[in-house]
N, C-alpha and C positions, 0 to 999 in steps of 0.2 A: 080652142077648147081643150081642157085638160084631159089626158088619157085616163080610162078606167083600168085599174089593175086587179087582177085576181091572185089567188094563192099560187098558181103556176107561174104566173109572170113574175112575182117576188121571187120564187124558188129560183127561177131560170137566171135572174139578175144576180141573186147572191151567188150562184155557181160560177157566173161569168167573172164576178169580182174576185172570187177566190182563186180562179184560174190565172187571172191577171196578176194577182199578187204573188202567186206561186212561180210564175214566169220571171217577174221582177226580182223576187228572192235569189233565184238561181243566177241571175245576172249579177246581182249585188255581191254575192258571195264567192263568185267564181274564183277558183284558185290561180296563183302565179307561181313560177319556178323560183323566183327569188323572194325571200321573206321580206325584205325591206320594200320591194316594189309592191308586195301584197298588202304590207301594213299601210303604205301610202293610198293604195287603191281602196283599201276599206275605210280608211280615214275619210277620203273624198266621198265615198258612198254614204257614210254616216251623216255626213253634212246634208247630203241630197235628201236622205230620208227625213231629217229634221225640217228641212224646208217644206217637204211635202205635207208634213204635218201642220207647220205654220201656215201654209197656204190654205190648206182644209179649214183652219179657225178663221182666216181672213174672209173667206167666202161668206160667213155668217156673222162677220163684224159690222160695226157702224162704219158710217162715212162722216167726213168733216161736214158741220152744219153751214159752212160757207167756205168758198175758195176764191181767191182774187188773183189776178195776174200781178207778178213780180213777187208774191209772197214765197217764202221757203218752208217747206214741211219736211218732215222724215218720212221716208217711204221705204216699205219692205220690197225691195227689188229681186230677192231671191237668188237662186243658183243659176247662173246664165252659161251661155256657150262661148268658148274662145276669150276674146277679150272685151265681150260685153259687160258693162258695169252692173253689179249686182250688190246683194246684201243690204243691210239697213244703213242708209245714207241720207243725207239732206238733198232736197231737189228743189229747183226753183220753177214755178209755174209759167209757162209760156203762153198758154191758151187765153182767149179773150173771155171776158167776163159773162157775156151773153151765153156762150157754150158752156163755161163753167157752172152756170146756174142751171142748165137744161140737161147736160150730159152726164151719164154714169162713168164716163172717162174724163181724162185730162192730159194735155200735152205738157211734158216736162223735160228739163235738163238736169242730169244728175250733177252734184257738187262733190269734187274730191277735196277734202279737207287736209290741212297742214298745220303744224305749229307756226306760230307767227314769224319766228326767227329763220324758218326754212325758205321763206319768200324773199328774194333778192332783186331790188330794182337798181340797174346801173345808171351812169350819167347820162346815157341815151334814152332812158325810159324803157329799155328792154328789162323784161322779166325773166327771172331764172328761179328754178327749184334747188336748193341745196341739199346734198346728200353725202354720205360717207361710205366709201368702199375700200376695202384693204388699208384702213387708217389713213386715207387720202380724201380731201374734199373734192366733190364733183358738182358742176353747175349744168343743170339741164335747161336749155331755153324753152319757153312755153311758145306754142304755135298760136296763130291768130284765132283757132277755134277754142282756145282756152281763155276764158275771160275772168279776170281777177274780180272776186266778189266785193261789191262795195255797198254797205248797208245803210239804210235810213236809220236815223237816231230812234231810240225806244225800244229796240229790239229786246225779245226775251233771252235769246241765248246768241253770243257772238259766233259768226261763221266765218272762218278764215281759210280761203281756198279758192279754187277756180271752177267756173261754170263750164262743163264740158259739152260744147255744141254738136261735136261729132257723135254723141251719144244720146240725143234728145230721142224721146220716144212717147208713145201713148200709154197710159197705165189706168187700170181701174182705181177709182177713188177708195176702194176698200183697203188699197195697200198703203194709204197714207195715214199719218197721225192725225188725231182729232182736231188740233189747232195748230197754226203757224208759229214758227219760232222767230221769225225775222221777215224783212222785206228789203229788196235791193232798190237802190235808188232810180228813178226815172232815166238819169243820165247813164246808169249801168245798164238798164234794159235797152236803150238805144244801142250800145255797144254789142249786146247779145243780137239784136236783130240784124245789124250790120254783118256780124260774124256768120249768122244763119244764111244770109244772101250770098255772102262769099263762099261759104262751104258747099252750098247746093249750086253754085254758079247761076243763080238767078239774075235776070236783068230787068230793071223797072222801066226800061224804055219800051214804048209801042213796037209791035211786031213790024209795022211797015216803016218804021223810022231807020 
C-alpha cells in the first residue's frame, strides 16, 4: 500500500535532501594543502557528480525490449570503487533467457576493449596485450579469467577485447543500451562458462563422489 503524504511530510523530506546535499558539497569541495592534489581531487569529484546526475536519469529511463544470453550491450556502470570496472562499456549477458525475460536485473561480465593490433597471440596460443612505456614495447599475458571476444557474424558493431570474468556482476536493465550491438559465439560462451567455474573454484562433481 502506497504511503499517503501531507505537506509536513514533503517539507521534512525536502529539508533532509537539502541537508544531505549540503553535507556532500562540503566533502566534495574540502580543500587540500597542495594545489595539484586539490585539482585532481576536484576533477575526480566532478566526475562523481556527473555520474550521480546520469544515474538519476537512468532511474526513469527505458529498458531493452528483449535481452538474450550471449548478447553484447553497452552499459552505464558508473563510478565505482577501487579496481571495479565502471563507466560506459560493452558487457556480455551471462544470465539465462528465462531470468532475462522476467527479472528487472541481469548478470553480465564487462568487456575491456582494445585496438585490434594491440592483441598478440604467440605460437603457443598464449594471448598478450601490447603497450608502450618509456618508448619500449611491453607485453602483458592475459589470465584465464580474461576471455578473448569472438563474435557471431552479422554484428552491428565489432567489439575487440576481453570478457572480464573476475568482474561479472548483477546490474539493472536500466543501465543498458536499448539494443545489442553483437553476440558472442556459442563456443566463446563455453569458454566463458569454464572460466567462471575455474575462477569461483566450483566443482561439477557430486558432493559424495
